[in-house]
C-alpha positions in Angstrom: 96.1 151.6 162.3 94.9 148.7 160.3 92.3 146.1 162.0 94.4 143.2 163.5 91.8 140.9 162.5 92.1 142.0 158.9 95.7 141.6 158.9 95.6 138.1 160.3 93.1 137.3 157.3 95.4 138.6 154.7 98.3 136.9 156.2 96.6 133.5 156.2 95.6 134.2 152.7 99.0 134.9 151.6 100.3 131.8 153.3 97.8 129.7 151.7 98.7 131.1 148.3 102.6 130.6 149.0 101.7 127.1 150.0 99.7 126.5 147.1 102.5 127.6 144.9 105.3 125.6 146.7 103.2 122.2 147.2 101.4 122.1 143.7 102.6 124.6 141.1 106.2 124.5 141.5 106.6 120.5 141.5 104.4 120.3 138.5 106.5 122.7 136.7 109.7 121.0 137.6 108.2 117.7 136.5 107.2 119.2 133.1 110.7 120.7 132.3 112.2 117.3 133.3 109.9 115.6 130.9 110.7 118.1 128.0 114.6 117.6 128.7 114.3 113.8 128.6 112.1 114.0 125.3 114.8 116.5 123.9 117.7 113.9 124.5 116.0 111.1 122.7 116.6 110.2 119.0 115.8 107.7 116.6 116.7 104.0 117.9 115.8 105.2 121.5 113.4 102.8 123.4 110.6 104.4 125.1 107.2 104.0 126.7 104.5 106.1 126.3 102.0 107.7 128.9 99.5 104.8 127.8 102.1 102.1 128.6 103.1 101.2 124.9 106.6 100.4 124.3 108.3 101.1 121.3 111.5 102.3 119.5 111.4 105.7 118.0 112.0 105.8 114.2 111.6 109.5 113.5 111.2 112.7 115.5 109.6 116.0 114.6 108.9 119.1 116.3 105.8 117.9 117.9 105.3 114.3 117.1 107.5 111.1 116.9 106.8 107.9 114.9 107.4 104.9 117.1 107.7 101.2 116.1 105.9 99.1 118.5 106.6 95.7 116.9 108.3 94.9 113.6 106.7 96.7 110.7 104.2 98.5 112.9 104.6 102.1 113.6 102.3 104.7 115.2 102.6 108.4 115.3 102.2 110.0 118.9 102.7 113.3 120.5 106.1 113.8 121.8 104.4 114.8 125.3 102.9 111.2 125.3 106.4 109.8 125.6 106.6 109.1 129.2 110.2 107.8 129.7 113.1 106.2 128.1 113.4 102.3 128.7 116.5 100.5 129.2 116.8 97.3 126.9 117.2 95.4 130.1 113.6 96.3 131.3 111.8 94.8 128.2 110.3 91.5 128.8 110.1 90.5 125.0 112.7 91.0 122.4 111.9 91.1 118.6 114.1 89.6 115.8 115.0 91.7 113.0 114.3 88.9 110.8 110.7 89.1 111.6 110.4 92.5 110.2 108.6 92.6 106.7 109.7 95.4 104.2 107.1 97.5 102.5 107.7 95.8 99.0 107.7 92.2 100.8 104.1 93.2 102.3 102.8 93.8 99.0 103.8 90.1 97.8 102.7 88.8 100.9 99.2 90.2 100.4 99.1 88.9 96.8 100.2 85.6 98.1 97.5 85.3 100.7 94.8 86.6 98.2 95.8 83.6 96.0 95.5 81.1 98.7 92.3 79.3 99.4 91.4 79.1 102.8 89.1 76.5 104.2 86.8 77.3 107.5 87.6 75.1 110.4 84.9 72.5 111.3 82.3 74.1 113.8 83.3 77.7 113.3 81.9 78.7 109.9 79.2 77.3 107.7 80.9 76.6 104.2 77.3 76.7 102.8 76.9 80.3 103.2 77.5 82.7 100.5 80.2 85.2 101.2 78.6 87.7 99.3 75.3 87.9 101.2 75.2 89.6 104.4 74.4 87.6 107.5 71.6 88.4 109.5 70.9 87.6 113.2 67.8 87.5 115.0 67.6 88.5 118.5 66.3 85.9 120.8 63.0 86.4 122.2 62.3 87.6 125.7 60.5 85.3 128.0 
């Protein structure tokens, strides 16, 4: 006949393993499965929030990555697992107008225009006598 103390130890160990599985592993698997289902239902144009709290609109979806437009003309590539949840448009505090978006062709023209314009420094913020080609060096204040 087996030792009753050994049987009670094995029974307690089995109960701890079962509790660990039902309280930790199974809920984590369920949450991961729900997140995968949510991401698989998303498509271009869906409004989402990433795990880092960045809101954006899905521009493209791949097998492992998604391209998210976070502002008009500003896109970033993230892993699909980084998409935390789909967001309703009613949840957004800010709305971007489509008119503010800049096409890639317009961006090149905008850069040319900005390069052609001369920019004057604001008073007190920059010394106009400094040559722009020379690096500015700063000296560390002496410790007293």
